[in-house]
Every structure is written in structure tokens, then in C-alpha cells.
mmCIF file of the N, C-alpha and C atoms, coordinates in Angstrom:
data_MODEL
# 
_entry.id   MODEL 
# 
loop_
_atom_site.group_PDB 
_atom_site.id 
_atom_site.type_symbol 
_atom_site.label_atom_id 
_atom_site.label_alt_id 
_atom_site.label_comp_id 
_atom_site.label_asym_id 
_atom_site.label_entity_id 
_atom_site.label_seq_id 
_atom_site.pdbx_PDB_ins_code 
_atom_site.Cartn_x 
_atom_site.Cartn_y 
_atom_site.Cartn_z 
_atom_site.occupancy 
_atom_site.B_iso_or_equiv 
_atom_site.pdbx_formal_charge 
_atom_site.auth_seq_id 
_atom_site.auth_comp_id 
_atom_site.auth_asym_id 
_atom_site.auth_atom_id 
_atom_site.pdbx_PDB_model_num 
ATOM 1   N N  . MET A 1 1  ? 79.332 102.641 72.040  1.00 0.00 ? 1  MET A N  1 
ATOM 2   C CA . MET A 1 1  ? 78.435 101.303 72.799  1.00 0.00 ? 1  MET A CA 1 
ATOM 3   C C  . MET A 1 1  ? 78.979 102.391 73.942  1.00 0.00 ? 1  MET A C  1 
ATOM 4   N N  . THR A 1 2  ? 78.182 102.829 74.641  1.00 0.00 ? 2  THR A N  1 
ATOM 5   C CA . THR A 1 2  ? 77.784 103.055 76.155  1.00 0.00 ? 2  THR A CA 1 
ATOM 6   C C  . THR A 1 2  ? 78.070 102.207 76.940  1.00 0.00 ? 2  THR A C  1 
ATOM 7   N N  . ASP A 1 3  ? 78.412 102.272 77.944  1.00 0.00 ? 3  ASP A N  1 
ATOM 8   C CA . ASP A 1 3  ? 78.613 101.445 79.471  1.00 0.00 ? 3  ASP A CA 1 
ATOM 9   C C  . ASP A 1 3  ? 77.248 101.456 80.345  1.00 0.00 ? 3  ASP A C  1 
ATOM 10  N N  . PRO A 1 4  ? 77.161 99.475  80.375  1.00 0.00 ? 4  PRO A N  1 
ATOM 11  C CA . PRO A 1 4  ? 75.646 99.102  80.946  1.00 0.00 ? 4  PRO A CA 1 
ATOM 12  C C  . PRO A 1 4  ? 75.783 99.860  82.532  1.00 0.00 ? 4  PRO A C  1 
ATOM 13  N N  . VAL A 1 5  ? 75.062 101.029 82.914  1.00 0.00 ? 5  VAL A N  1 
ATOM 14  C CA . VAL A 1 5  ? 74.702 101.350 84.162  1.00 0.00 ? 5  VAL A CA 1 
ATOM 15  C C  . VAL A 1 5  ? 73.963 101.114 84.727  1.00 0.00 ? 5  VAL A C  1 
ATOM 16  N N  . GLU A 1 6  ? 73.352 100.743 86.244  1.00 0.00 ? 6  GLU A N  1 
ATOM 17  C CA . GLU A 1 6  ? 72.402 99.931  86.584  1.00 0.00 ? 6  GLU A CA 1 
ATOM 18  C C  . GLU A 1 6  ? 71.638 101.491 87.186  1.00 0.00 ? 6  GLU A C  1 
ATOM 19  N N  . GLN A 1 7  ? 70.415 101.335 86.191  1.00 0.00 ? 7  GLN A N  1 
ATOM 20  C CA . GLN A 1 7  ? 69.115 102.355 86.881  1.00 0.00 ? 7  GLN A CA 1 
ATOM 21  C C  . GLN A 1 7  ? 68.933 102.820 88.171  1.00 0.00 ? 7  GLN A C  1 
ATOM 22  N N  . ASP A 1 8  ? 68.683 104.073 87.695  1.00 0.00 ? 8  ASP A N  1 
ATOM 23  C CA . ASP A 1 8  ? 68.384 103.947 89.684  1.00 0.00 ? 8  ASP A CA 1 
ATOM 24  C C  . ASP A 1 8  ? 69.158 103.795 90.516  1.00 0.00 ? 8  ASP A C  1 
ATOM 25  N N  . GLU A 1 9  ? 70.519 103.311 90.275  1.00 0.00 ? 9  GLU A N  1 
ATOM 26  C CA . GLU A 1 9  ? 71.074 103.137 91.162  1.00 0.00 ? 9  GLU A CA 1 
ATOM 27  C C  . GLU A 1 9  ? 72.495 104.298 91.136  1.00 0.00 ? 9  GLU A C  1 
ATOM 28  N N  . THR A 1 10 ? 72.847 104.919 92.411  1.00 0.00 ? 10 THR A N  1 
ATOM 29  C CA . THR A 1 10 ? 73.995 105.470 92.431  1.00 0.00 ? 10 THR A CA 1 
ATOM 30  C C  . THR A 1 10 ? 75.282 105.305 93.610  1.00 0.00 ? 10 THR A C  1 
ATOM 31  N N  . CYS A 1 11 ? 75.939 105.970 93.508  1.00 0.00 ? 11 CYS A N  1 
ATOM 32  C CA . CYS A 1 11 ? 77.210 105.455 94.946  1.00 0.00 ? 11 CYS A CA 1 
ATOM 33  C C  . CYS A 1 11 ? 76.808 106.409 96.126  1.00 0.00 ? 11 CYS A C  1 
ATOM 34  N N  . PRO A 1 12 ? 76.560 105.471 96.607  1.00 0.00 ? 12 PRO A N  1 
ATOM 35  C CA . PRO A 1 12 ? 76.240 105.448 98.348  1.00 0.00 ? 12 PRO A CA 1 
ATOM 36  C C  . PRO A 1 12 ? 77.574 106.855 98.784  1.00 0.00 ? 12 PRO A C  1 
ATOM 37  N N  . VAL A 1 13 ? 78.201 107.272 98.116  1.00 0.00 ? 13 VAL A N  1 
ATOM 38  C CA . VAL A 1 13 ? 79.417 108.067 98.532  1.00 0.00 ? 13 VAL A CA 1 
ATOM 39  C C  . VAL A 1 13 ? 79.476 109.236 97.695  1.00 0.00 ? 13 VAL A C  1 
ATOM 40  N N  . CYS A 1 14 ? 79.437 109.206 96.233  1.00 0.00 ? 14 CYS A N  1 
ATOM 41  C CA . CYS A 1 14 ? 79.815 110.325 95.584  1.00 0.00 ? 14 CYS A CA 1 
ATOM 42  C C  . CYS A 1 14 ? 78.361 110.533 94.659  1.00 0.00 ? 14 CYS A C  1 
ATOM 43  N N  . GLU A 1 15 ? 77.241 109.939 94.814  1.00 0.00 ? 15 GLU A N  1 
ATOM 44  C CA . GLU A 1 15 ? 76.293 109.724 93.688  1.00 0.00 ? 15 GLU A CA 1 
ATOM 45  C C  . GLU A 1 15 ? 76.397 109.751 92.547  1.00 0.00 ? 15 GLU A C  1 
ATOM 46  N N  . GLY A 1 16 ? 77.284 109.179 92.453  1.00 0.00 ? 16 GLY A N  1 
ATOM 47  C CA . GLY A 1 16 ? 77.693 109.289 90.324  1.00 0.00 ? 16 GLY A CA 1 
ATOM 48  C C  . GLY A 1 16 ? 76.808 107.629 90.115  1.00 0.00 ? 16 GLY A C  1 
ATOM 49  N N  . ASN A 1 17 ? 77.178 107.469 89.045  1.00 0.00 ? 17 ASN A N  1 
ATOM 50  C CA . ASN A 1 17 ? 76.627 106.468 88.610  1.00 0.00 ? 17 ASN A CA 1 
ATOM 51  C C  . ASN A 1 17 ? 77.465 104.731 88.575  1.00 0.00 ? 17 ASN A C  1 
ATOM 52  N N  . LEU A 1 18 ? 76.257 103.887 88.431  1.00 0.00 ? 18 LEU A N  1 
ATOM 53  C CA . LEU A 1 18 ? 77.356 102.733 88.996  1.00 0.00 ? 18 LEU A CA 1 
ATOM 54  C C  . LEU A 1 18 ? 76.723 101.589 87.467  1.00 0.00 ? 18 LEU A C  1 
ATOM 55  N N  . ARG A 1 19 ? 78.261 101.349 87.404  1.00 0.00 ? 19 ARG A N  1 
ATOM 56  C CA . ARG A 1 19 ? 78.661 100.034 86.528  1.00 0.00 ? 19 ARG A CA 1 
ATOM 57  C C  . ARG A 1 19 ? 78.278 98.576  86.874  1.00 0.00 ? 19 ARG A C  1 
ATOM 58  N N  . LEU A 1 20 ? 77.827 97.820  85.894  1.00 0.00 ? 20 LEU A N  1 
ATOM 59  C CA . LEU A 1 20 ? 77.507 96.875  86.277  1.00 0.00 ? 20 LEU A CA 1 
ATOM 60  C C  . LEU A 1 20 ? 79.055 95.863  85.488  1.00 0.00 ? 20 LEU A C  1 
ATOM 61  N N  . LEU A 1 21 ? 79.488 95.400  86.436  1.00 0.00 ? 21 LEU A N  1 
ATOM 62  C CA . LEU A 1 21 ? 80.965 94.734  85.801  1.00 0.00 ? 21 LEU A CA 1 
ATOM 63  C C  . LEU A 1 21 ? 80.621 93.219  85.363  1.00 0.00 ? 21 LEU A C  1 
ATOM 64  N N  . GLY A 1 22 ? 79.268 92.613  85.732  1.00 0.00 ? 22 GLY A N  1 
ATOM 65  C CA . GLY A 1 22 ? 79.325 91.454  85.802  1.00 0.00 ? 22 GLY A CA 1 
ATOM 66  C C  . GLY A 1 22 ? 78.742 90.341  86.587  1.00 0.00 ? 22 GLY A C  1 
ATOM 67  N N  . PHE A 1 23 ? 79.062 89.296  86.958  1.00 0.00 ? 23 PHE A N  1 
ATOM 68  C CA . PHE A 1 23 ? 78.520 88.042  88.172  1.00 0.00 ? 23 PHE A CA 1 
ATOM 69  C C  . PHE A 1 23 ? 79.999 87.577  87.936  1.00 0.00 ? 23 PHE A C  1 
ATOM 70  N N  . LEU A 1 24 ? 79.840 87.462  89.614  1.00 0.00 ? 24 LEU A N  1 
ATOM 71  C CA . LEU A 1 24 ? 80.714 86.805  90.304  1.00 0.00 ? 24 LEU A CA 1 
ATOM 72  C C  . LEU A 1 24 ? 80.219 85.261  90.877  1.00 0.00 ? 24 LEU A C  1 
ATOM 73  N N  . LEU A 1 25 ? 80.773 84.260  91.028  1.00 0.00 ? 25 LEU A N  1 
ATOM 74  C CA . LEU A 1 25 ? 80.172 83.318  91.315  1.00 0.00 ? 25 LEU A CA 1 
ATOM 75  C C  . LEU A 1 25 ? 80.923 83.292  92.427  1.00 0.00 ? 25 LEU A C  1 
ATOM 76  N N  . CYS A 1 26 ? 80.320 83.163  93.998  1.00 0.00 ? 26 CYS A N  1 
ATOM 77  C CA . CYS A 1 26 ? 81.006 82.966  95.531  1.00 0.00 ? 26 CYS A CA 1 
ATOM 78  C C  . CYS A 1 26 ? 80.305 81.783  96.164  1.00 0.00 ? 26 CYS A C  1 
ATOM 79  N N  . LEU A 1 27 ? 81.178 81.583  97.343  1.00 0.00 ? 27 LEU A N  1 
ATOM 80  C CA . LEU A 1 27 ? 80.467 80.789  98.291  1.00 0.00 ? 27 LEU A CA 1 
ATOM 81  C C  . LEU A 1 27 ? 80.004 81.834  99.443  1.00 0.00 ? 27 LEU A C  1 
ATOM 82  N N  . ARG A 1 28 ? 78.686 81.926  99.494  1.00 0.00 ? 28 ARG A N  1 
ATOM 83  C CA . ARG A 1 28 ? 78.216 82.290  100.206 1.00 0.00 ? 28 ARG A CA 1 
ATOM 84  C C  . ARG A 1 28 ? 78.334 82.026  101.890 1.00 0.00 ? 28 ARG A C  1 
ATOM 85  N N  . GLU A 1 29 ? 79.260 82.234  103.247 1.00 0.00 ? 29 GLU A N  1 
ATOM 86  C CA . GLU A 1 29 ? 79.672 81.846  104.262 1.00 0.00 ? 29 GLU A CA 1 
ATOM 87  C C  . GLU A 1 29 ? 78.292 81.602  105.389 1.00 0.00 ? 29 GLU A C  1 
ATOM 88  N N  . ASP A 1 30 ? 77.765 82.430  105.315 1.00 0.00 ? 30 ASP A N  1 
ATOM 89  C CA . ASP A 1 30 ? 76.360 82.630  106.291 1.00 0.00 ? 30 ASP A CA 1 
ATOM 90  C C  . ASP A 1 30 ? 75.444 81.097  105.703 1.00 0.00 ? 30 ASP A C  1 
ATOM 91  N N  . ASP A 1 31 ? 75.177 81.061  104.519 1.00 0.00 ? 31 ASP A N  1 
ATOM 92  C CA . ASP A 1 31 ? 74.453 79.750  104.307 1.00 0.00 ? 31 ASP A CA 1 
ATOM 93  C C  . ASP A 1 31 ? 74.956 78.645  103.286 1.00 0.00 ? 31 ASP A C  1 
ATOM 94  N N  . GLN A 1 32 ? 76.078 78.763  103.042 1.00 0.00 ? 32 GLN A N  1 
ATOM 95  C CA . GLN A 1 32 ? 76.817 77.584  102.959 1.00 0.00 ? 32 GLN A CA 1 
ATOM 96  C C  . GLN A 1 32 ? 76.773 77.620  101.195 1.00 0.00 ? 32 GLN A C  1 
ATOM 97  N N  . LYS A 1 33 ? 76.033 78.569  100.239 1.00 0.00 ? 33 LYS A N  1 
ATOM 98  C CA . LYS A 1 33 ? 75.586 78.354  98.757  1.00 0.00 ? 33 LYS A CA 1 
ATOM 99  C C  . LYS A 1 33 ? 76.635 79.075  98.206  1.00 0.00 ? 33 LYS A C  1 
ATOM 100 N N  . ARG A 1 34 ? 76.447 78.461  96.897  1.00 0.00 ? 34 ARG A N  1 
ATOM 101 C CA . ARG A 1 34 ? 77.401 79.064  95.742  1.00 0.00 ? 34 ARG A CA 1 
ATOM 102 C C  . ARG A 1 34 ? 76.475 80.418  95.018  1.00 0.00 ? 34 ARG A C  1 
ATOM 103 N N  . VAL A 1 35 ? 76.903 81.646  95.189  1.00 0.00 ? 35 VAL A N  1 
ATOM 104 C CA . VAL A 1 35 ? 75.628 82.654  94.679  1.00 0.00 ? 35 VAL A CA 1 
ATOM 105 C C  . VAL A 1 35 ? 76.588 83.581  94.289  1.00 0.00 ? 35 VAL A C  1 
ATOM 106 N N  . CYS A 1 36 ? 76.130 84.374  92.674  1.00 0.00 ? 36 CYS A N  1 
ATOM 107 C CA . CYS A 1 36 ? 76.682 85.436  92.391  1.00 0.00 ? 36 CYS A CA 1 
ATOM 108 C C  . CYS A 1 36 ? 76.366 86.587  93.062  1.00 0.00 ? 36 CYS A C  1 
ATOM 109 N N  . LYS A 1 37 ? 77.391 87.014  92.821  1.00 0.00 ? 37 LYS A N  1 
ATOM 110 C CA . LYS A 1 37 ? 77.553 88.430  93.448  1.00 0.00 ? 37 LYS A CA 1 
ATOM 111 C C  . LYS A 1 37 ? 77.629 89.847  92.266  1.00 0.00 ? 37 LYS A C  1 
ATOM 112 N N  . THR A 1 38 ? 77.043 90.593  92.788  1.00 0.00 ? 38 THR A N  1 
ATOM 113 C CA . THR A 1 38 ? 77.037 91.542  91.540  1.00 0.00 ? 38 THR A CA 1 
ATOM 114 C C  . THR A 1 38 ? 78.046 93.009  91.726  1.00 0.00 ? 38 THR A C  1 
ATOM 115 N N  . PRO A 1 39 ? 78.825 93.063  91.530  1.00 0.00 ? 39 PRO A N  1 
ATOM 116 C CA . PRO A 1 39 ? 79.756 93.997  91.279  1.00 0.00 ? 39 PRO A CA 1 
ATOM 117 C C  . PRO A 1 39 ? 79.411 95.483  90.885  1.00 0.00 ? 39 PRO A C  1 
ATOM 118 N N  . LEU A 1 40 ? 79.236 96.455  91.327  1.00 0.00 ? 40 LEU A N  1 
ATOM 119 C CA . LEU A 1 40 ? 79.225 97.808  90.616  1.00 0.00 ? 40 LEU A CA 1 
ATOM 120 C C  . LEU A 1 40 ? 80.088 98.129  90.669  1.00 0.00 ? 40 LEU A C  1 
ATOM 121 N N  . TRP A 1 41 ? 80.490 99.189  89.589  1.00 0.00 ? 41 TRP A N  1 
ATOM 122 C CA . TRP A 1 41 ? 81.931 100.383 89.674  1.00 0.00 ? 41 TRP A CA 1 
ATOM 123 C C  . TRP A 1 41 ? 81.284 101.415 89.584  1.00 0.00 ? 41 TRP A C  1 
ATOM 124 N N  . CYS A 1 42 ? 82.118 102.412 90.291  1.00 0.00 ? 42 CYS A N  1 
ATOM 125 C CA . CYS A 1 42 ? 81.606 103.787 90.021  1.00 0.00 ? 42 CYS A CA 1 
ATOM 126 C C  . CYS A 1 42 ? 82.682 104.786 89.758  1.00 0.00 ? 42 CYS A C  1 
ATOM 127 N N  . ARG A 1 43 ? 82.609 104.973 88.501  1.00 0.00 ? 43 ARG A N  1 
ATOM 128 C CA . ARG A 1 43 ? 83.845 105.808 87.659  1.00 0.00 ? 43 ARG A CA 1 
ATOM 129 C C  . ARG A 1 43 ? 84.022 106.579 88.508  1.00 0.00 ? 43 ARG A C  1 
ATOM 130 N N  . ALA A 1 44 ? 83.373 107.576 88.953  1.00 0.00 ? 44 ALA A N  1 
ATOM 131 C CA . ALA A 1 44 ? 83.408 109.064 89.742  1.00 0.00 ? 44 ALA A CA 1 
ATOM 132 C C  . ALA A 1 44 ? 84.384 109.200 90.884  1.00 0.00 ? 44 ALA A C  1 
ATOM 133 N N  . CYS A 1 45 ? 83.911 107.595 91.546  1.00 0.00 ? 45 CYS A N  1 
ATOM 134 C CA . CYS A 1 45 ? 85.225 107.716 92.728  1.00 0.00 ? 45 CYS A CA 1 
ATOM 135 C C  . CYS A 1 45 ? 86.009 106.749 92.516  1.00 0.00 ? 45 CYS A C  1 
ATOM 136 N N  . ASP A 1 46 ? 86.108 105.493 91.814  1.00 0.00 ? 46 ASP A N  1 
ATOM 137 C CA . ASP A 1 46 ? 86.477 104.306 90.990  1.00 0.00 ? 46 ASP A CA 1 
ATOM 138 C C  . ASP A 1 46 ? 86.587 103.523 92.743  1.00 0.00 ? 46 ASP A C  1 
ATOM 139 N N  . ARG A 1 47 ? 85.374 103.409 92.846  1.00 0.00 ? 47 ARG A N  1 
ATOM 140 C CA . ARG A 1 47 ? 85.362 101.908 94.066  1.00 0.00 ? 47 ARG A CA 1 
ATOM 141 C C  . ARG A 1 47 ? 84.327 101.300 93.260  1.00 0.00 ? 47 ARG A C  1 
ATOM 142 N N  . VAL A 1 48 ? 84.443 100.189 94.063  1.00 0.00 ? 48 VAL A N  1 
ATOM 143 C CA . VAL A 1 48 ? 83.333 98.899  93.701  1.00 0.00 ? 48 VAL A CA 1 
ATOM 144 C C  . VAL A 1 48 ? 82.593 98.471  94.911  1.00 0.00 ? 48 VAL A C  1 
ATOM 145 N N  . TRP A 1 49 ? 81.341 98.275  94.301  1.00 0.00 ? 49 TRP A N  1 
ATOM 146 C CA . TRP A 1 49 ? 80.014 97.795  95.485  1.00 0.00 ? 49 TRP A CA 1 
ATOM 147 C C  . TRP A 1 49 ? 79.682 96.611  95.179  1.00 0.00 ? 49 TRP A C  1 
ATOM 148 N N  . THR A 1 50 ? 79.371 95.502  96.271  1.00 0.00 ? 50 THR A N  1 
ATOM 149 C CA . THR A 1 50 ? 78.535 94.846  95.355  1.00 0.00 ? 50 THR A CA 1 
ATOM 150 C C  . THR A 1 50 ? 77.408 94.599  96.489  1.00 0.00 ? 50 THR A C  1 
ATOM 151 N N  . ARG A 1 51 ? 76.752 93.125  95.763  1.00 0.00 ? 51 ARG A N  1 
ATOM 152 C CA . ARG A 1 51 ? 75.477 92.594  96.530  1.00 0.00 ? 51 ARG A CA 1 
ATOM 153 C C  . ARG A 1 51 ? 75.213 91.278  96.088  1.00 0.00 ? 51 ARG A C  1 
ATOM 154 N N  . TRP A 1 52 ? 74.388 90.981  96.850  1.00 0.00 ? 52 TRP A N  1 
ATOM 155 C CA . TRP A 1 52 ? 74.052 89.134  96.778  1.00 0.00 ? 52 TRP A CA 1 
ATOM 156 C C  . TRP A 1 52 ? 73.147 89.203  95.291  1.00 0.00 ? 52 TRP A C  1 
ATOM 157 N N  . ALA A 1 53 ? 73.098 88.572  94.327  1.00 0.00 ? 53 ALA A N  1 
ATOM 158 C CA . ALA A 1 53 ? 72.155 88.605  93.194  1.00 0.00 ? 53 ALA A CA 1 
ATOM 159 C C  . ALA A 1 53 ? 71.026 88.313  93.399  1.00 0.00 ? 53 ALA A C  1 
ATOM 160 N N  . ASP A 1 54 ? 70.694 87.274  94.697  1.00 0.00 ? 54 ASP A N  1 
ATOM 161 C CA . ASP A 1 54 ? 69.512 86.460  94.685  1.00 0.00 ? 54 ASP A CA 1 
ATOM 162 C C  . ASP A 1 54 ? 68.631 87.519  96.187  1.00 0.00 ? 54 ASP A C  1 
ATOM 163 N N  . ARG A 1 55 ? 69.343 88.187  96.521  1.00 0.00 ? 55 ARG A N  1 
ATOM 164 C CA . ARG A 1 55 ? 68.891 89.067  97.970  1.00 0.00 ? 55 ARG A CA 1 
ATOM 165 C C  . ARG A 1 55 ? 69.006 90.447  97.419  1.00 0.00 ? 55 ARG A C  1 
ATOM 166 N N  . PRO A 1 56 ? 67.724 91.483  97.881  1.00 0.00 ? 56 PRO A N  1 
ATOM 167 C CA . PRO A 1 56 ? 67.610 92.919  98.053  1.00 0.00 ? 56 PRO A CA 1 
ATOM 168 C C  . PRO A 1 56 ? 68.699 93.436  98.795  1.00 0.00 ? 56 PRO A C  1 
ATOM 169 N N  . ASP A 1 57 ? 70.001 93.085  99.254  1.00 0.00 ? 57 ASP A N  1 
ATOM 170 C CA . ASP A 1 57 ? 70.953 93.809  100.356 1.00 0.00 ? 57 ASP A CA 1 
ATOM 171 C C  . ASP A 1 57 ? 71.354 94.971  99.706  1.00 0.00 ? 57 ASP A C  1 
ATOM 172 N N  . PRO A 1 58 ? 71.429 95.936  100.892 1.00 0.00 ? 58 PRO A N  1 
ATOM 173 C CA . PRO A 1 58 ? 72.405 97.435  100.435 1.00 0.00 ? 58 PRO A CA 1 
ATOM 174 C C  . PRO A 1 58 ? 73.416 96.680  99.890  1.00 0.00 ? 58 PRO A C  1 
ATOM 175 N N  . LEU A 1 59 ? 74.044 97.999  99.240  1.00 0.00 ? 59 LEU A N  1 
ATOM 176 C CA . LEU A 1 59 ? 75.370 97.885  98.608  1.00 0.00 ? 59 LEU A CA 1 
ATOM 177 C C  . LEU A 1 59 ? 76.249 97.731  99.844  1.00 0.00 ? 59 LEU A C  1 
ATOM 178 N N  . VAL A 1 60 ? 77.552 96.783  99.522  1.00 0.00 ? 60 VAL A N  1 
ATOM 179 C CA . VAL A 1 60 ? 78.577 96.725  100.313 1.00 0.00 ? 60 VAL A CA 1 
ATOM 180 C C  . VAL A 1 60 ? 80.111 97.285  99.642  1.00 0.00 ? 60 VAL A C  1 
ATOM 181 N N  . ASP A 1 61 ? 80.305 98.161  100.606 1.00 0.00 ? 61 ASP A N  1 
ATOM 182 C CA . ASP A 1 61 ? 81.890 98.219  100.065 1.00 0.00 ? 61 ASP A CA 1 
ATOM 183 C C  . ASP A 1 61 ? 82.962 97.557  99.884  1.00 0.00 ? 61 ASP A C  1 
ATOM 184 N N  . ASP A 1 62 ? 82.743 96.589  99.026  1.00 0.00 ? 62 ASP A N  1 
ATOM 185 C CA . ASP A 1 62 ? 83.491 95.493  98.673  1.00 0.00 ? 62 ASP A CA 1 
ATOM 186 C C  . ASP A 1 62 ? 85.289 95.827  97.834  1.00 0.00 ? 62 ASP A C  1 
ATOM 187 N N  . PRO A 1 63 ? 86.407 95.579  99.026  1.00 0.00 ? 63 PRO A N  1 
ATOM 188 C CA . PRO A 1 63 ? 87.621 95.543  98.208  1.00 0.00 ? 63 PRO A CA 1 
ATOM 189 C C  . PRO A 1 63 ? 87.894 94.719  97.476  1.00 0.00 ? 63 PRO A C  1 
ATOM 190 N N  . MET A 1 64 ? 88.286 95.090  96.103  1.00 0.00 ? 64 MET A N  1 
ATOM 191 C CA . MET A 1 64 ? 88.490 94.538  94.828  1.00 0.00 ? 64 MET A CA 1 
ATOM 192 C C  . MET A 1 64 ? 89.850 94.554  94.548  1.00 0.00 ? 64 MET A C  1 
ATOM 193 N N  . PRO A 1 65 ? 90.609 93.456  94.391  1.00 0.00 ? 65 PRO A N  1 
ATOM 194 C CA . PRO A 1 65 ? 92.217 93.906  93.669  1.00 0.00 ? 65 PRO A CA 1 
ATOM 195 C C  . PRO A 1 65 ? 92.088 94.461  92.345  1.00 0.00 ? 65 PRO A C  1 
ATOM 196 N N  . GLU A 1 66 ? 92.719 95.032  92.268  1.00 0.00 ? 66 GLU A N  1 
ATOM 197 C CA . GLU A 1 66 ? 92.791 95.822  91.283  1.00 0.00 ? 66 GLU A CA 1 
ATOM 198 C C  . GLU A 1 66 ? 92.945 95.020  89.876  1.00 0.00 ? 66 GLU A C  1 
ATOM 199 N N  . SER A 1 67 ? 94.000 94.237  89.757  1.00 0.00 ? 67 SER A N  1 
ATOM 200 C CA . SER A 1 67 ? 94.014 93.443  88.475  1.00 0.00 ? 67 SER A CA 1 
ATOM 201 C C  . SER A 1 67 ? 92.939 92.771  88.140  1.00 0.00 ? 67 SER A C  1 
ATOM 202 N N  . LEU A 1 68 ? 91.952 92.306  89.350  1.00 0.00 ? 68 LEU A N  1 
ATOM 203 C CA . LEU A 1 68 ? 90.373 91.823  88.883  1.00 0.00 ? 68 LEU A CA 1 
ATOM 204 C C  . LEU A 1 68 ? 89.580 93.120  88.424  1.00 0.00 ? 68 LEU A C  1 
ATOM 205 N N  . LYS A 1 69 ? 89.621 93.859  88.904  1.00 0.00 ? 69 LYS A N  1 
ATOM 206 C CA . LYS A 1 69 ? 88.709 95.216  88.761  1.00 0.00 ? 69 LYS A CA 1 
ATOM 207 C C  . LYS A 1 69 ? 88.952 95.660  87.254  1.00 0.00 ? 69 LYS A C  1 
ATOM 208 N N  . ARG A 1 70 ? 90.184 95.535  86.987  1.00 0.00 ? 70 ARG A N  1 
ATOM 209 C CA . ARG A 1 70 ? 90.899 96.671  85.364  1.00 0.00 ? 70 ARG A CA 1 
ATOM 210 C C  . ARG A 1 70 ? 90.400 94.988  84.793  1.00 0.00 ? 70 ARG A C  1 
ATOM 211 N N  . SER A 1 71 ? 90.394 93.827  84.886  1.00 0.00 ? 71 SER A N  1 
ATOM 212 C CA . SER A 1 71 ? 89.998 92.962  84.034  1.00 0.00 ? 71 SER A CA 1 
ATOM 213 C C  . SER A 1 71 ? 88.866 93.179  83.751  1.00 0.00 ? 71 SER A C  1 
ATOM 214 N N  . LEU A 1 72 ? 87.925 93.132  84.469  1.00 0.00 ? 72 LEU A N  1 
ATOM 215 C CA . LEU A 1 72 ? 86.436 93.455  84.688  1.00 0.00 ? 72 LEU A CA 1 
ATOM 216 C C  . LEU A 1 72 ? 85.809 94.375  83.632  1.00 0.00 ? 72 LEU A C  1 
ATOM 217 N N  . LEU A 1 73 ? 86.907 95.638  83.704  1.00 0.00 ? 73 LEU A N  1 
ATOM 218 C CA . LEU A 1 73 ? 86.475 97.246  83.239  1.00 0.00 ? 73 LEU A CA 1 
ATOM 219 C C  . LEU A 1 73 ? 87.324 97.022  81.642  1.00 0.00 ? 73 LEU A C  1 
ATOM 220 N N  . ARG A 1 74 ? 88.015 95.914  81.379  1.00 0.00 ? 74 ARG A N  1 
ATOM 221 C CA . ARG A 1 74 ? 88.151 96.060  79.874  1.00 0.00 ? 74 ARG A CA 1 
ATOM 222 C C  . ARG A 1 74 ? 87.392 95.305  78.832  1.00 0.00 ? 74 ARG A C  1 
ATOM 223 N N  . ARG A 1 75 ? 86.337 94.797  79.699  1.00 0.00 ? 75 ARG A N  1 
ATOM 224 C CA . ARG A 1 75 ? 85.390 93.802  78.595  1.00 0.00 ? 75 ARG A CA 1 
ATOM 225 C C  . ARG A 1 75 ? 84.009 95.004  78.009  1.00 0.00 ? 75 ARG A C  1 
# 
């Protein structure tokens, strides 16, 4: 089985492929809505990037606890 890779989306730092880790339901502070974030992981530099699922915003370098990142990667 291959990793789910985001098509045409590369890491802003190293140009590696990004892997979708799933969806995280979060409270967005600017409008007080519960919205999913999409965490994307770069295997090459081991960084996690996120964006709001309902907005075409640029990727944000989003520090994620190592334990959460590893649990998402095990799926």
C-alpha cells in the first residue's frame, strides 16, 4: 500500500512530497467555528504543515506534539 500523497503539493522548505495525515477538528479562533484542519507531513524533512479544510490558505508550519504525529503516521 502506498502513502496517500497530496497531488501537486510539495513541502515549502525542501520540495518533498506531502502526505495527508487525516483531519483534525479544531476551534478556529477568528470566527469561533469548528472546522477541520488538514495536517500534511513531509517525510524528507519530518515537518508537519496544516491548513483549514474550508479555505485555500497557504500552508502553515504547525508544531505538532511528537506523540500525536506518530499516532497519525501509524494509520
